C-alpha positions in Angstrom: -24.1 16.3 35.0 -20.6 17.7 34.5 -19.8 18.9 31.1 -17.3 16.7 29.2 -14.6 17.9 26.8 -16.0 15.4 24.2 -18.8 12.9 24.0 -18.9 10.1 21.3 -22.2 9.1 19.9 -22.2 5.9 17.9 -25.0 4.4 15.8 -25.6 0.6 15.7 -27.0 -0.8 12.5 -24.3 -0.8 9.7 -22.1 1.3 11.9 -21.0 -1.0 14.6 -23.0 -4.1 13.6 -23.5 -5.5 10.1 -27.3 -5.3 10.0 -27.4 -6.2 6.3 -26.1 -9.7 7.2 -28.8 -10.0 9.9 -31.5 -9.2 7.3 -30.1 -11.8 4.9 -30.2 -14.4 7.6 -33.8 -13.4 8.5 -34.9 -13.6 4.9 -33.5 -17.1 4.6 -35.1 -18.2 7.9 -38.5 -16.8 6.9 -38.4 -18.5 3.6 -37.7 -21.8 5.2 -40.3 -21.3 7.9 -43.2 -19.8 6.0 -42.3 -20.1 2.3 -41.3 -17.5 -0.3 -44.7 -15.9 -0.8 -45.3 -15.3 2.9 -41.7 -14.2 3.4 -42.2 -11.5 0.7 -45.5 -10.5 2.4 -43.7 -10.0 5.7 -41.1 -7.7 4.1 -43.9 -5.7 2.4 -45.6 -5.2 5.8 -42.2 -4.3 7.3 -41.6 -1.6 4.7 -45.1 -0.2 5.2 -44.6 -0.1 8.9 -41.2 1.6 8.6 -42.7 4.3 6.4 -45.5 4.7 9.0 -43.2 4.8 12.1 -40.0 6.2 10.7 -37.8 3.3 12.0 -37.4 -0.4 11.5 -39.7 -2.6 13.7 -39.1 -6.3 12.9 -41.3 -7.6 15.7 -44.0 -5.0 15.0 -44.1 -6.2 11.4 -44.3 -9.8 12.6 -47.3 -8.8 14.9 -49.0 -7.2 11.9 -48.2 -10.2 9.7 -50.0 -12.4 12.3 -53.2 -10.4 11.9 -53.3 -11.6 8.3 -52.1 -15.1 9.1 -53.4 -15.8 12.6 -53.0 -19.6 12.3 -49.4 -19.5 11.0 -47.7 -22.3 12.9 -44.2 -20.9 12.6 -44.7 -17.5 14.2 -43.2 -18.5 17.5 -40.2 -19.9 15.8 -39.6 -16.7 13.8 -40.1 -14.5 16.9 -37.5 -16.6 18.8 -35.1 -16.4 15.9 -35.2 -12.7 16.1 -34.9 -12.4 19.9 -32.2 -15.1 20.2 -30.2 -14.1 17.1 -26.4 -14.1 17.8 -25.8 -10.4 17.2 -22.3 -10.6 18.7 -21.3 -12.6 15.6 -22.3 -9.7 13.3 -20.2 -6.9 14.9 -17.9 -5.3 12.3 -14.2 -6.1 12.9 -12.7 -3.9 15.6 -16.1 -2.4 16.6 -15.4 -3.1 20.3 -11.8 -1.9 20.0 -13.0 1.4 18.6 -15.3 1.8 21.6 -12.5 1.1 24.0 -10.3 3.5 22.0 -12.8 6.4 22.2 -13.6 5.8 25.9 -10.1 6.9 26.8 -11.2 10.5 26.0 -14.8 10.8 27.0 -18.2 9.2 27.5 -19.1 6.9 24.6 -22.8 6.5 24.0 -24.9 4.2 21.7 -27.2 6.6 19.8 -29.8 4.7 17.7 -33.3 4.7 16.4 -35.6 1.8 16.8 -38.4 0.1 18.7 -38.4 -0.5 22.5 -37.9 -4.3 22.4 -35.9 -5.6 19.5 -33.4 -2.8 19.3 -32.5 -3.0 23.1 -32.2 -6.7 22.7 -29.8 -6.4 19.8 -27.7 -3.9 21.7 -27.5 -6.2 24.7 -26.9 -9.5 22.9 -24.2 -8.0 20.7 -22.2 -6.9 23.7 -22.5 -3.2 22.9 -24.4 -2.4 26.0 -21.6 -3.7 28.3 -19.0 -2.1 26.1 -20.5 1.4 26.7 -21.4 0.7 30.4 -25.1 1.0 29.6 -24.9 4.4 28.0 -27.6 4.0 25.4 -30.1 6.3 23.8 -32.9 4.9 21.6 -35.2 7.4 19.8 -37.7 7.4 17.0 -35.8 10.1 15.2 -32.5 10.8 16.9 -31.7 13.8 14.8 -34.7 15.6 16.3 -33.5 14.9 19.9 -30.3 16.9 20.0 -31.4 19.1 22.9 -32.3 16.0 25.0 -29.0 14.4 24.0 -27.1 17.6 25.0 -28.9 17.6 28.4 -28.2 14.0 29.1 -24.5 14.2 27.9 -23.3 17.8 28.0 -20.1 18.4 26.2 -18.0 21.0 24.5 -17.7 18.9 21.4 -19.5 15.8 20.0 -18.3 13.1 17.7 -21.1 11.3 15.8 -20.5 8.2 13.8 -23.4 7.1 11.6 -23.9 5.3 8.3 -26.9 7.5 7.3 -25.9 10.7 5.6 -29.2 12.4 6.1 -28.8 12.0 9.9 -25.3 13.3 9.9 -26.4 16.3 7.7 -29.2 17.1 10.1 -27.0 17.0 13.1 -24.2 19.0 11.4 -26.7 21.7 10.4 -27.7 22.3 14.0 -24.5 21.7 16.0 -22.1 23.0 13.2 -18.5 23.1 14.4 -19.5 21.7 17.8 -19.7 18.3 16.2 -17.5 16.0 14.1 -19.7 14.0 11.7 -18.1 10.7 10.7 -19.5 8.6 7.9 -18.4 4.9 7.9 -19.0 3.7 4.3 -20.7 0.4 5.4 -24.0 -1.1 4.5 -26.4 -0.6 1.6 -27.2 3.0 2.5 -23.6 4.0 2.0 -23.7 3.1 -1.7 -27.2 4.3 -2.5 -26.8 6.6 -5.5 -29.8 8.7 -4.7 -28.7 9.3 -1.2 -25.1 10.1 -2.3 -26.5 12.6 -4.8 -28.7 14.3 -2.3 -26.1 14.3 0.5 -22.6 14.3 -1.1 -20.2 13.2 1.7 -17.7 15.9 0.7 -20.3 18.5 1.6 -22.1 16.7 4.4 -19.6 15.1 6.7 -16.3 15.9 8.2 -14.6 12.5 7.9 -15.3 9.4 5.8 -13.8 6.0 6.7 -14.2 2.8 4.7 -14.8 0.7 7.8 -15.3 1.5 11.5 -12.0 0.0 12.5 -10.2 2.8 10.7 -11.0 5.1 13.7 -8.3 3.4 15.6 -5.9 5.4 13.5 -7.2 8.7 14.7 -6.3 10.6 17.9 -8.6 12.9 19.8 -7.0 16.1 18.5 -7.5 15.1 14.8 -11.1 14.0 15.5 -12.1 17.3 17.1 -10.2 19.4 14.6 -12.0 17.7 11.7 -15.3 19.0 13.0 -14.0 22.5 13.6 -12.3 22.9 10.2 -13.8 25.2 7.6 -13.6 22.4 5.1 -13.8 18.7 6.1 -10.3 17.5 5.7 -8.4 15.3 8.1 -5.7 12.6 8.0 -4.8 9.9 10.5 -2.4 10.7 13.2 
């Protein structure tokens, strides 16, 4: 593949799509379907599975929940709720505009962690798959796949947008000035005090925005220069 001047790598959950809202809706649906006690058990299983796998697996947690409650009458209903969820309604404002904005300058790729069923379904139903013309990479730990990413989408410079500071820190550590690490301050991770203390944005990323739509105010030159600067300082065009 021909090397691009720049490739944009965009996360999904709480970067382009408000996944916190999805979780709130799922909790409400679960409580109505199976009751509060079983809803709480599902989330305990979910967290155990996430610690085991390293990524969120909603359907996998439901499958494991079924082994404990094999006669639960509402499992089909919950599974269909997840698969048919209207993810397009949970895109952050201007998410699709930002993708269109960035695509003027180079390949724009969805880069996310997740399972091989629910995460692709979310990307397709939200409209993100079409917005990036199918350019999607789904890994278990994307920060460990930088060499594969580089081979799939070779570029002189990368711009990575992600709400998780530890991922941005890991990518920046390896790609250094070859990448611009952008932190959209969205979702619960963005305000977690322990995470912020361990990965201070001023030391970890090149650019912080309060919402994804703010990237419409930046041109290509300023985005690239932010990653190449000795200190992460950049202002809109």
